[in-house]
FIMIFI-147936 format. One record per residue (C-alpha): residue number from 0; x, y, z. Coordinates in Angstrom, 1 decimal, padded with zeros to 4 digits, m for minus. Each point is the difference from the previous one (the first is absolute). Example, Ala and Ser with C-alpha at 12.3 -4.5 7.8 and 13.67 -1.06 7.14 Angstrom:
FIMIFI-147936
{0,{012.3,m004.5,007.8}} {1,{001.4,003.4,m000.7}} 
//
This chain:
FIMIFI-147936
{0,{m054.0,084.3,099.5}} {1,{001.0,m003.0,002.2}} {2,{001.2,m002.8,m001.8}} {3,{m002.2,m003.2,000.5}} {4,{001.9,m002.6,001.9}} {5,{m000.8,m003.1,001.7}} {6,{002.0,m002.5,002.0}} {7,{m000.6,m003.9,m000.8}} {8,{m003.5,m001.0,001.7}} {9,{m000.6,m003.5,001.8}} {10,{m002.2,m000.9,m002.9}} {11,{003.1,000.5,m002.4}} {12,{002.5,m001.8,002.0}} {13,{m002.4,m002.8,000.2}} {14,{m000.2,000.0,m003.7}} {15,{004.0,m000.9,000.0}} {16,{m000.9,m003.0,002.0}} {17,{m003.1,m001.1,m001.8}} {18,{001.1,m001.2,m003.7}} {19,{m003.4,m000.1,m001.2}} {20,{m001.1,003.4,001.2}} {21,{003.3,001.5,m001.1}} {22,{m001.0,000.9,m003.7}} {23,{m003.2,002.0,001.0}} {24,{001.8,001.6,002.6}} {25,{002.7,000.9,m002.3}} {26,{m002.3,001.0,m002.5}} {27,{m001.8,002.6,002.5}} {28,{003.8,001.3,001.1}} {29,{000.5,000.7,m003.7}} {30,{m003.1,002.0,m000.2}} {31,{000.7,002.1,002.6}} {32,{003.7,000.9,m000.5}} {33,{m000.6,002.5,m002.7}} {34,{m002.2,002.1,002.4}} {35,{003.0,000.2,002.3}} {36,{002.4,001.1,m002.0}} {37,{m000.9,001.5,m003.3}} {38,{m002.2,002.7,001.1}} {39,{003.4,001.7,002.1}} {40,{001.9,000.0,m003.2}} {41,{m002.9,001.8,m001.9}} {42,{m000.1,002.4,002.8}} {43,{003.8,001.0,000.2}} {44,{000.0,000.5,m003.8}} {45,{m002.9,002.2,000.2}} {46,{001.6,002.0,002.8}} {47,{002.9,000.4,m002.4}} {48,{m002.1,001.2,m002.6}} {49,{m001.5,002.6,002.4}} {50,{003.5,001.3,000.7}} {51,{001.1,000.1,m003.5}} {52,{m002.9,002.2,m000.9}} {53,{000.8,002.7,002.4}} {54,{001.4,001.8,m003.2}} {55,{m004.0,000.8,m001.2}} {56,{m000.5,002.6,002.5}} {57,{003.3,001.7,m000.8}} {58,{m000.4,000.0,m003.9}} {59,{m003.7,001.5,000.5}} {60,{001.3,002.7,002.1}} {61,{002.8,000.7,m002.6}} {62,{m003.0,000.2,m002.6}} {63,{m001.6,003.3,001.8}} {64,{003.2,001.3,001.4}} {65,{001.1,000.5,m003.9}} {66,{m003.1,001.1,m001.3}} {67,{m002.5,m002.5,m000.1}} {68,{m003.6,000.8,000.6}} {69,{m002.1,m002.9,m001.3}} {70,{m001.5,m001.8,003.0}} {71,{m002.1,m002.5,m001.7}} {72,{003.0,m000.7,m001.8}} {73,{002.1,m000.8,003.2}} {74,{m002.8,m001.9,001.5}} {75,{000.2,m001.9,m003.2}} {76,{003.9,m000.9,000.7}} {77,{m000.8,m001.1,003.0}} {78,{m002.5,m003.1,m001.4}} {79,{000.9,m000.2,m003.5}} {80,{002.6,m002.6,000.3}} {81,{m002.0,m003.1,000.1}} {82,{000.8,m000.8,m004.0}} {83,{003.6,m001.2,001.2}} {84,{m001.8,m002.7,002.0}} {85,{m001.5,m001.8,m003.0}} {86,{003.0,m001.8,m001.1}} {87,{000.9,m001.6,003.5}} {88,{m003.6,m000.5,000.7}} {89,{m000.3,m002.2,m003.3}} {90,{003.0,m001.9,000.6}} {91,{m001.4,m000.9,003.5}} {92,{m003.3,m001.2,m001.2}} {93,{001.6,m001.8,m002.6}} {94,{002.6,m001.8,002.4}} {95,{m002.9,m000.7,002.3}} {96,{m002.2,m001.3,m002.5}} {97,{000.0,m003.6,001.6}} {98,{m002.2,001.5,002.6}} {99,{m002.7,001.1,m002.3}} {100,{000.5,003.7,m001.5}} {101,{m003.5,000.4,001.0}} {102,{000.9,m000.7,003.9}} {103,{002.6,002.5,m000.7}} {104,{m002.2,002.8,m001.1}} {105,{m001.6,002.5,002.5}} {106,{m003.9,m000.6,000.7}} {107,{m002.1,002.3,m001.9}} {108,{m001.3,001.4,003.1}} {109,{003.6,000.9,001.3}} {110,{000.6,001.5,m003.6}} {111,{m002.8,002.2,000.6}} {112,{000.9,001.0,003.4}} {113,{003.6,000.5,m001.1}} {114,{m001.1,002.6,m002.9}} {115,{m002.2,001.8,002.9}} {116,{003.1,000.4,002.2}} {117,{002.0,000.9,m003.1}} {118,{m002.0,002.8,m000.6}} {119,{m000.2,001.2,003.5}} {120,{004.2,m000.4,000.2}} {121,{000.1,002.2,m003.2}} {122,{m002.0,003.1,001.9}} {123,{002.6,m000.8,002.9}} {124,{002.7,000.4,m002.5}} {125,{m001.3,003.3,m001.4}} {126,{m000.3,001.6,003.6}} {127,{003.4,m001.1,000.7}} {128,{001.3,001.6,m003.0}} {129,{m002.0,003.4,001.2}} {130,{001.9,m000.2,003.3}} {131,{003.2,m000.8,m001.6}} {132,{m000.1,002.9,m002.3}} {133,{m000.2,002.6,002.9}} {134,{002.1,m002.0,002.6}} {135,{003.7,m000.8,000.3}} {136,{000.7,m003.9,m000.3}} {137,{001.1,000.0,003.7}} {138,{m003.3,001.5,001.0}} {139,{m002.3,m002.3,m002.4}} {140,{001.8,m003.0,001.2}} {141,{m000.5,000.8,003.7}} {142,{m003.8,000.6,m000.7}} {143,{m000.2,m003.1,m002.3}} {144,{001.6,m002.2,003.1}} {145,{m003.3,000.8,001.9}} {146,{m001.7,m002.6,m002.3}} {147,{001.0,m002.6,002.5}} {148,{m002.2,001.4,002.6}} {149,{m002.8,000.5,m002.5}} {150,{000.6,m004.0,m001.2}} {151,{m000.2,m000.8,003.6}} {152,{m003.2,001.5,000.7}} {153,{m001.6,m001.3,m003.1}} {154,{001.5,m003.3,000.4}} {155,{m002.0,000.2,003.7}} {156,{m003.1,000.8,m001.5}} {157,{000.1,m002.2,m003.6}} {158,{002.5,m003.0,001.0}} {159,{m000.7,m000.3,003.9}} {160,{003.6,000.9,001.1}} {161,{000.4,000.4,003.7}} {162,{001.7,002.8,001.4}} {163,{002.8,m000.4,002.5}} {164,{001.5,002.8,002.2}} {165,{003.2,m000.2,m002.6}} {166,{m002.3,000.6,m003.0}} {167,{m002.0,002.6,001.8}} {168,{003.2,001.4,001.0}} {169,{001.4,000.0,m003.7}} {170,{m003.3,001.7,m001.0}} {171,{000.1,002.7,002.1}} {172,{003.7,000.9,m000.8}} {173,{m000.8,m000.2,m003.6}} {174,{m002.7,002.4,000.2}} {175,{002.1,002.4,002.3}} {176,{002.9,000.1,m002.6}} {177,{m002.0,002.0,m002.5}} {178,{m001.3,002.3,002.6}} {179,{003.7,000.6,000.9}} {180,{000.4,001.2,m003.7}} {181,{m002.9,002.4,000.2}} {182,{000.8,001.6,003.3}} {183,{003.5,000.2,m000.1}} {184,{001.8,003.1,m001.0}} {185,{m000.2,000.8,m003.8}} {186,{m002.3,m003.1,m000.1}} {187,{002.8,m001.6,m002.6}} {188,{m001.6,002.5,m003.0}} {189,{002.5,000.6,m002.7}} {190,{001.2,003.7,m000.3}} {191,{m002.1,002.1,m002.3}} {192,{m003.3,m002.5,000.0}} {193,{m003.2,001.6,001.1}} {194,{m001.3,m001.5,003.2}} {195,{m003.3,m000.9,m001.6}} {196,{001.5,m002.0,m002.6}} {197,{002.3,m001.8,002.6}} {198,{m002.7,m000.7,002.3}} {199,{m002.5,m001.2,m002.7}} {200,{003.2,m002.6,m001.1}} {201,{000.0,m000.9,003.7}} {202,{m003.8,m000.8,000.3}} {203,{000.5,m001.9,m003.4}} {204,{002.7,m002.1,001.4}} {205,{m002.0,m001.1,003.1}} {206,{m003.0,m000.6,m002.5}} {207,{002.2,m002.2,m002.0}} {208,{001.3,m002.0,002.9}} {209,{m003.4,m000.7,001.1}} {210,{m000.9,m001.2,m003.6}} {211,{002.9,m002.2,000.0}} {212,{m000.4,m001.3,003.5}} {213,{m003.9,m001.1,m001.2}} {214,{001.1,m001.7,m003.2}} {215,{002.5,m002.2,001.4}} {216,{m002.6,m001.7,002.6}} {217,{m002.7,m000.1,m002.6}} {218,{002.3,m002.2,m002.4}} {219,{000.6,m002.2,003.1}} {220,{m003.8,m000.3,000.4}} {221,{m000.2,m000.8,m004.0}} {222,{002.4,m002.6,m000.1}} {223,{m001.4,m001.7,003.3}} {224,{m003.7,000.3,m000.9}} {225,{000.2,m000.5,m004.1}} {226,{003.2,m001.7,m000.1}} {227,{m000.7,m003.2,001.2}} {228,{001.0,m002.9,m002.0}} {229,{m001.7,m003.3,m000.3}} {230,{001.1,m003.5,m001.2}} {231,{003.6,m001.0,m000.1}} {232,{001.2,003.7,m000.1}} {233,{m001.2,000.5,003.6}} {234,{002.5,m002.6,001.1}} {235,{003.0,002.2,m001.2}} {236,{001.1,003.8,001.1}} {237,{m001.0,002.7,m002.3}} {238,{002.7,000.4,m002.7}} {239,{002.0,003.4,m001.0}} {240,{m002.2,m000.2,m003.0}} {241,{m003.1,001.0,002.2}} {242,{001.8,003.3,001.3}} {243,{001.0,000.7,m003.9}} {244,{m003.4,m000.4,m000.9}} {245,{m001.6,002.2,002.6}} {246,{002.7,002.8,m000.5}} {247,{m000.8,m000.3,m003.9}} {248,{m003.9,000.5,000.7}} {249,{000.4,002.7,002.7}} {250,{002.6,001.8,m002.7}} {251,{m002.1,m000.1,m003.1}} {252,{m003.1,001.1,001.8}} {253,{001.9,003.0,001.5}} {254,{001.8,000.6,m003.5}} {255,{m003.8,000.5,m001.2}} {256,{m000.8,002.0,002.5}} {257,{002.9,002.4,m000.4}} {258,{m000.2,000.3,m003.7}} {259,{m003.4,001.1,000.2}} {260,{001.1,002.5,002.6}} {261,{002.8,001.1,m002.6}} {262,{m002.9,000.1,m003.0}} {263,{m002.0,002.2,002.2}} {264,{003.0,002.3,000.6}} {265,{001.5,000.1,m003.5}} {266,{003.4,m001.0,001.3}} {267,{000.6,m002.3,m003.0}} {268,{000.4,003.5,m002.0}} {269,{002.3,001.4,002.2}} {270,{002.6,m002.7,000.6}} {271,{002.2,000.9,m002.7}} {272,{000.2,003.6,001.1}} {273,{000.6,m000.7,003.4}} {274,{002.8,m002.7,m001.0}} {275,{001.6,003.2,m001.9}} {276,{000.4,002.1,002.9}} {277,{000.7,m002.6,002.6}} {278,{003.0,001.4,002.1}} {279,{002.0,m003.1,m000.7}} {280,{m000.5,000.0,m003.4}} {281,{m002.1,m002.0,m002.5}} {282,{001.5,m003.5,000.0}} {283,{000.1,000.0,003.4}} {284,{m003.4,000.7,000.5}} {285,{m000.9,m003.1,m001.6}} {286,{002.3,m002.1,002.0}} {287,{m001.3,001.6,002.9}} {288,{m003.2,m001.3,m000.7}} {289,{000.5,m003.4,m001.1}} {290,{002.6,m000.7,003.1}} {291,{m002.6,001.3,002.3}} {292,{m002.5,m002.0,m001.4}} {293,{002.4,m003.1,000.4}} {294,{000.8,001.1,003.6}} {295,{m003.6,m000.2,001.0}} {296,{m001.3,m003.1,m001.5}} {297,{002.8,m001.5,001.8}} {298,{m001.1,001.5,003.4}} {299,{m003.7,m001.0,m001.0}} {300,{001.2,m003.5,m000.7}} {301,{001.7,m000.5,003.2}} {302,{m002.9,001.5,002.2}} {303,{m002.6,m002.3,m001.6}} {304,{002.5,m003.0,000.5}} {305,{m000.1,001.0,003.5}} {306,{m003.8,000.3,000.6}} {307,{m000.5,m003.3,m002.0}} {308,{002.5,m002.1,001.8}} {309,{000.1,002.1,003.3}} {310,{m002.2,002.6,000.7}} {311,{m001.0,003.5,m000.5}} {312,{001.8,000.9,003.1}} {313,{003.0,m001.2,m000.9}} {314,{m000.1,002.0,m003.3}} {315,{m000.7,003.1,001.8}} {316,{003.0,m000.8,002.4}} {317,{002.1,m000.4,m003.4}} {318,{m001.3,003.5,m001.1}} {319,{001.1,001.7,003.4}} {320,{003.2,m001.5,m000.3}} {321,{000.6,001.6,m003.2}} {322,{m000.2,003.5,001.8}} {323,{003.9,000.1,001.4}} {324,{000.9,m000.7,m003.6}} {325,{m002.4,002.8,m001.7}} {326,{001.6,002.6,002.6}} {327,{003.6,m001.2,m001.3}} {328,{m000.7,000.2,m003.5}} {329,{m002.0,003.3,000.4}} {330,{003.4,001.5,001.8}} {331,{002.3,m001.7,m002.6}} {332,{m001.6,000.7,m003.3}} {333,{m002.5,002.8,000.4}} {334,{002.3,002.0,002.7}} {335,{m003.1,000.6,002.1}} {336,{000.2,001.3,003.5}} {337,{m000.2,m002.1,002.9}} {338,{m000.9,002.1,003.0}} {339,{m001.0,m000.9,003.7}} {340,{m003.6,m000.5,m000.5}} {341,{000.7,m002.7,m002.7}} {342,{002.4,m001.5,002.1}} {343,{m002.3,m000.4,003.1}} {344,{m002.9,m001.2,m002.4}} {345,{002.6,m002.7,m001.4}} {346,{001.0,m001.1,003.2}} {347,{m003.8,m000.4,001.2}} {348,{m000.6,m001.9,m002.8}} {349,{002.7,m002.6,000.1}} {350,{m000.8,m000.1,003.9}} {351,{m003.9,m000.7,m001.1}} {352,{001.5,m002.9,m002.5}} {353,{002.3,m001.3,002.4}} {354,{m002.9,m000.4,002.7}} {355,{m001.9,m001.6,m002.8}} {356,{002.6,m002.7,m000.9}} {357,{001.0,m000.6,003.8}} {358,{m003.9,m000.6,000.6}} {359,{m000.3,m002.1,m003.0}} {360,{002.9,m002.1,001.6}} {361,{m001.5,m000.5,003.3}} {362,{m003.4,m000.9,m001.4}} {363,{001.7,m002.7,m002.5}} {364,{001.6,m001.4,003.2}} {365,{m002.9,m000.3,001.8}} {366,{m002.0,m001.6,m002.6}} {367,{002.8,m002.4,m001.2}} {368,{m001.0,m002.7,002.3}} {369,{m003.7,000.1,m000.8}} {370,{000.9,m000.1,m003.8}} {371,{002.4,m003.0,000.5}} {372,{m002.8,m001.8,002.1}} {373,{m002.9,000.8,m002.5}} {374,{002.5,m001.3,m003.0}} {375,{000.8,m003.2,001.5}} {376,{m003.9,m000.7,001.0}} {377,{m000.4,001.0,m003.7}} {378,{002.3,m002.5,m001.0}} {379,{m000.9,m002.5,002.1}} {380,{m003.7,000.1,m001.1}} {381,{001.2,000.1,m003.6}} {382,{002.3,m003.3,000.2}} {383,{m002.8,m001.7,002.2}} {384,{m002.3,000.5,m003.0}} {385,{002.2,m001.4,m002.5}} {386,{000.6,m003.0,002.4}} {387,{m003.8,m000.5,000.0}} {388,{000.1,000.3,m003.7}} {389,{002.9,m002.4,m000.9}} {390,{m001.4,m003.5,000.0}} 
//
């Protein structure tokens, strides 16, 4: 995301020479300053949360490797950490009460949209769990990285994203990467695993990436369409409490879907017996579940923060950045084999990521003069209106 910056406009320079006009112009500059700096700090913070949450997929694979079999439970782990947000959310709303707590709460239409998207995200988590059960972590991470291509396509359809040669190249490379896994020697299939199970998990991994790529732009559309504020709150950037509220609503709706799935599959009655037969021990079974839920919550909160403060595409990019980190964790902790096809797929995925980032940098350089000129015009118009209103 490009941080919005602007040099001093002629109108602002004149404000320093005209004493009577200086207070209104200073007021306009003070209202614009939060929009220049605050979002960039939130983007950095959200990106760090995504990187810290990289342990979520690792612990989910640990759960399956050592005897875990409950798919709806594993989906629940990916989305049920939202109660951890309630204490900081309450503190944030209390500290911002001077703006009016009603102005800080999500609009009802946005709450409804977030609940629907949370249910869809729960389905995506369930499909990802099915793929993770059958695939090594290194393979499932490579497949999940293709969500950047799906995000770009759906952002083109719903958000109005314009493809550039660099973004088109990135999409193609991220599509070729999984194809290499499919046609390479052994296809990355673990020894002793039936081919049908592997290919089913392969398709489920692609489907999970597609669903994740669909949810991210839809969240951005919902925020843009239903999250507009009116009154004094419209002049300030969205606080981080908005991010936490969105994540909490989506998490609560997704949790209800997962609990319903667990009830239908009668998972609640077998959890104790599954813990007793867990390969790492009963105590470690519950520790894996708890820390997995915490890691996924950090990851989800970071993704939601990137969508709210930047764009769905930047969120997709950060998920793709987790790819090499997941590969390293899989080799170190799960002792997975990293063969030639996986290496080629990793290089292609990183190449696609680098191509997209370079294209974004080029586009930002081209758009920077136009953005600065538009910002200066808006500033001059606002200060002109203030001058006319000043007696």
